[in-house]
C-alpha positions as CSV (number, residue, x, y, z in Angstrom):
1,X,-12.1,7.8,12.3
2,X,-10.6,4.3,12.1
3,X,-8.3,3.5,15.0
4,X,-6.7,0.5,13.3
5,X,-6.7,-0.5,9.7
6,X,-4.8,-2.1,6.8
7,X,-5.2,-0.6,3.3
8,X,-4.1,-2.7,0.4
9,X,-2.7,-0.5,-2.5
10,X,-2.1,-1.4,-6.1
11,X,0.2,0.9,-8.1
12,X,-1.9,1.9,-11.2
13,X,0.6,4.2,-12.9
14,X,3.8,6.2,-12.1
15,X,6.3,8.6,-13.4
16,X,9.7,9.8,-12.0
17,X,8.1,11.7,-9.1
18,X,4.6,10.4,-8.3
19,X,2.6,7.1,-8.3
20,X,-1.2,6.7,-8.6
21,X,-2.4,4.0,-6.1
22,X,-5.8,2.4,-5.8
23,X,-6.5,1.5,-2.1
24,X,-9.0,-1.0,-0.7
25,X,-9.7,-1.8,3.0
26,X,-8.7,-5.3,4.3
27,X,-11.0,-6.9,5.0
28,X,-13.1,-5.5,2.1
29,X,-16.1,-3.4,2.9
30,X,-19.1,-2.2,0.9
31,X,-17.2,1.0,0.0
32,X,-15.5,1.6,-3.3
33,X,-11.8,1.8,-3.7
34,X,-10.0,5.1,-3.1
35,X,-7.4,6.6,-5.3
36,X,-4.3,8.5,-4.1
37,X,-1.3,10.1,-5.6
38,X,1.8,9.5,-3.6
39,X,5.4,10.7,-4.0
40,X,7.6,7.8,-5.1
41,X,9.9,8.7,-2.2
42,X,7.1,7.6,0.3
43,X,7.1,4.1,-1.2
44,X,9.9,2.1,0.4
45,X,10.2,-0.5,-2.5
46,X,10.5,-0.6,-6.2
47,X,7.7,1.3,-7.9
48,X,6.2,-0.7,-10.7
49,X,2.7,-1.0,-12.2
50,X,0.7,-3.7,-10.4
51,X,3.0,-3.6,-7.4
52,X,1.4,-3.9,-4.0
53,X,1.9,-1.6,-1.0
54,X,0.2,-1.6,2.4
55,X,-0.7,1.3,4.7
56,X,-0.8,-0.3,8.2
57,X,-2.1,1.2,11.5
58,X,-2.2,-1.5,14.1
59,X,-2.9,0.4,17.3
60,X,-4.8,3.4,18.3
61,X,-1.6,5.2,19.3
62,X,0.5,4.3,16.2
63,X,1.0,6.3,13.1
64,X,0.1,4.7,9.7
65,X,3.2,3.3,7.9
66,X,3.6,2.3,4.3
67,X,5.0,-1.2,3.9
68,X,5.8,-3.3,0.8
69,X,4.6,-6.7,-0.1
70,X,7.1,-9.4,1.0
71,X,9.0,-10.7,-1.9
72,X,8.9,-14.4,-2.6
73,X,12.1,-16.2,-2.0
74,X,13.1,-19.5,-3.4
75,X,14.2,-22.3,-1.2
76,X,16.3,-25.2,-2.3
77,X,16.4,-28.4,-0.3
C-alpha cells in the first residue's frame, strides 16, 4: 500500500449526482490509468468535463484529501 501519493484526476463525464474520473499517478508509472465514479458532493470545486482534481496523501499518517486545481488569476501591473 502506498504511504504517500498524488493522483491526478480528469473529469471525463458527469451528471447531477456522479462524476466519472480518470486517475493517473504523479509521477507517472508504467501502470494504466484508473477510473472511478465519485459523488459530485465529494469534489470541492465546479464539476466540468476536462476539469482536474487531485487526491493527495502527503504523510503516512494523513488521510487522502481531494483538492482542486488552482485557478489561474490575472494580475495587472
